[in-house]
Each structure stands twice: as structure tokens, then as C-alpha cells.
C-alpha positions as CSV (number, residue, x, y, z in Angstrom):
1,X,106.3,66.0,122.1
2,X,106.9,68.4,119.2
3,X,106.9,71.5,121.4
4,X,103.7,73.0,119.9
5,X,101.1,74.6,122.2
6,X,97.5,73.6,121.8
7,X,94.9,76.3,122.3
8,X,91.2,76.6,121.7
9,X,91.8,78.3,118.4
10,X,94.3,75.7,117.2
11,X,98.0,75.1,117.2
12,X,100.3,78.0,117.9
13,X,104.1,78.3,117.8
14,X,106.6,76.8,120.2
15,X,105.9,76.6,123.9
16,X,109.3,78.1,125.0
17,X,108.6,81.4,123.1
18,X,105.4,82.3,125.0
19,X,101.9,82.3,123.6
20,X,101.2,84.0,120.4
21,X,97.8,85.1,121.6
22,X,99.5,87.9,123.5
23,X,102.3,88.6,121.0
24,X,101.5,90.7,118.0
25,X,104.1,91.0,115.2
26,X,102.5,93.9,113.4
27,X,101.0,97.1,114.8
28,X,100.2,99.0,111.6
29,X,97.6,97.4,109.3
30,X,96.3,98.5,105.9
31,X,92.8,99.6,106.9
32,X,90.3,102.4,106.1
33,X,91.1,105.4,108.3
34,X,94.8,104.7,108.5
35,X,97.0,107.8,107.9
36,X,99.9,107.1,105.4
37,X,102.8,108.9,103.9
38,X,103.3,108.7,100.2
39,X,106.9,107.7,99.4
40,X,106.9,107.6,95.6
41,X,105.3,109.5,92.7
42,X,104.1,113.0,92.1
43,X,102.7,113.3,95.7
44,X,105.9,112.2,97.5
45,X,106.1,113.4,101.0
46,X,102.3,114.2,101.4
47,X,100.0,112.6,103.9
48,X,96.9,110.7,102.8
49,X,94.2,108.5,104.4
50,X,93.3,105.1,103.2
51,X,89.7,105.1,102.3
52,X,89.2,101.7,100.6
53,X,91.0,98.5,99.9
54,X,90.9,97.3,96.2
55,X,93.0,94.1,96.4
56,X,96.1,92.7,98.1
57,X,98.4,95.3,96.5
58,X,96.3,98.4,95.9
59,X,94.2,100.8,98.0
60,X,92.2,104.0,97.4
61,X,93.6,107.0,99.2
62,X,92.3,110.5,99.8
63,X,94.0,113.5,101.3
64,X,91.5,115.3,101.3
65,X,92.9,117.7,98.7
66,X,92.2,120.9,100.7
67,X,94.1,119.6,103.7
68,X,97.0,117.7,102.2
69,X,97.0,118.2,98.4
70,X,96.2,114.6,97.6
71,X,93.2,113.8,95.4
72,X,91.3,110.6,95.8
73,X,93.0,107.9,93.7
74,X,94.1,104.3,93.6
75,X,97.7,103.6,94.7
76,X,99.9,100.6,95.2
77,X,100.6,99.8,98.9
78,X,104.3,99.6,98.1
79,X,104.3,103.4,97.6
80,X,102.9,104.1,101.1
81,X,104.4,104.2,104.5
82,X,101.8,103.5,107.2
83,X,101.8,105.7,110.3
84,X,100.6,104.9,113.8
85,X,97.7,107.2,113.4
86,X,94.2,106.0,112.5
87,X,90.5,106.6,113.2
88,X,87.5,104.3,112.9
89,X,86.2,104.5,109.4
90,X,84.1,102.4,107.1
91,X,85.2,101.4,103.6
92,X,84.6,104.0,100.9
93,X,84.2,106.9,103.4
94,X,83.1,110.1,101.7
95,X,85.3,113.2,101.6
96,X,82.9,115.3,103.8
97,X,82.9,112.6,106.5
98,X,86.7,112.1,106.1
99,X,87.4,115.8,106.7
100,X,85.2,115.8,109.8
101,X,86.9,112.7,111.3
102,X,90.4,114.1,110.6
103,X,89.4,117.3,112.3
104,X,88.1,115.5,115.3
105,X,91.0,113.1,115.6
106,X,93.7,115.8,114.8
107,X,95.8,112.9,113.2
108,X,97.6,115.2,110.8
109,X,98.7,117.6,113.5
110,X,99.7,114.6,115.7
111,X,101.8,113.2,112.9
112,X,103.7,116.5,112.2
113,X,104.3,116.8,116.0
114,X,105.8,113.3,116.1
115,X,109.5,112.6,115.7
116,X,108.9,111.3,112.1
117,X,107.1,114.4,111.1
118,X,109.7,116.7,112.7
119,X,112.4,114.8,110.8
120,X,110.6,115.3,107.5
121,X,110.2,119.0,108.3
122,X,113.9,119.5,109.0
123,X,114.8,117.5,105.8
124,X,112.5,119.8,103.8
125,X,114.1,122.9,105.4
126,X,117.6,121.7,104.6
127,X,116.6,121.1,101.0
128,X,115.7,124.8,100.6
129,X,118.9,126.1,102.2
130,X,121.6,128.0,100.3
131,X,125.3,127.2,100.6
132,X,125.9,130.1,102.9
133,X,123.0,129.1,105.2
134,X,124.4,125.5,105.4
135,X,127.8,127.1,106.3
136,X,126.2,129.2,109.1
137,X,124.5,126.1,110.5
138,X,127.8,124.2,110.5
139,X,129.5,127.1,112.4
140,X,126.6,127.2,114.9
141,X,126.9,123.5,115.5
142,X,130.7,123.8,116.0
143,X,130.2,126.7,118.5
144,X,127.6,124.7,120.4
145,X,129.8,121.6,120.6
146,X,132.7,123.7,121.9
147,X,130.4,125.2,124.6
148,X,129.2,121.8,125.6
149,X,132.7,120.4,125.8
150,X,133.8,123.4,127.9
151,X,130.8,122.9,130.3
152,X,131.6,119.2,130.7
153,X,135.2,119.8,131.5
154,X,134.3,121.8,134.6
């Protein structure tokens, strides 16, 4: 007895770890219609949608440019961070249909409303701050912490 579980599809992992039919290791797949964040290059920090898969390492992405500022171009998967947001799309989807589907699904708005999107917005706001603005934020945080400490003492 080697500990392997036999199933209709074939041999799966060890019996004491549960069946792998119900377990899924990955939730975000590279697929047409998947919203992604560009992490490297001239479009860093912009959202794009995967429109086609070229090979194991490259995909074609499109913003569309009017919405996100990303033109349709080929990009290595390593330079993308996949998000949870997607919509059903066929490979090579046209820009007109892509705009319509993005408007229907509201994925871009959902991303910016998520904790990841909010974090990116705050990072961007901090980048644009002057030294004095950072000082005011620090003072406000200290004041708030003092008030919280005072309220918890009661």
C-alpha cells in the first residue's frame, strides 16, 4: 500500500491529505479576459486585460488605451500580476467588444475598490507628497494614537 488514491481520472496524491479533486492550488489563471496589473516597464502600475496567449511566457494585453492608457501589445507574463477579476472572453477579443465587456462587468472599478487598489492609490498619493505634508500626516497619526490610548484607558 503506497498511500496513493485511485480515481476515475487516474492516480492522485496521498490519501491522508484529502482528495485533490476538491482542492485547487491556484485560483488566478492566465486566460483571456483576466484583469492584470503591469509591474515593470513604461506602463508600471496600470491595469490591462489579457486578450490572447502567445506562448508559455508571453501574452497579448490591451487596456484599452482610453480607459487605462495601455495600448495592445505583447508582454511577458513575469511583468504582470494577475488579479481576481475576469470576464468570459474569447482569444483575440477586439477592442470594441473589450470596452463593452469591461463596462458591463465593472472590473476596473471593482479592482480600485478592493484593498489592493486602495493600497496602490495611497502609495501613489504618498509619492506626490511634499516634506511638510508628510510631517502633517505624522502629527495627525500621533494625535489619533494619543486619543485612542486615552479612550482605551477609561
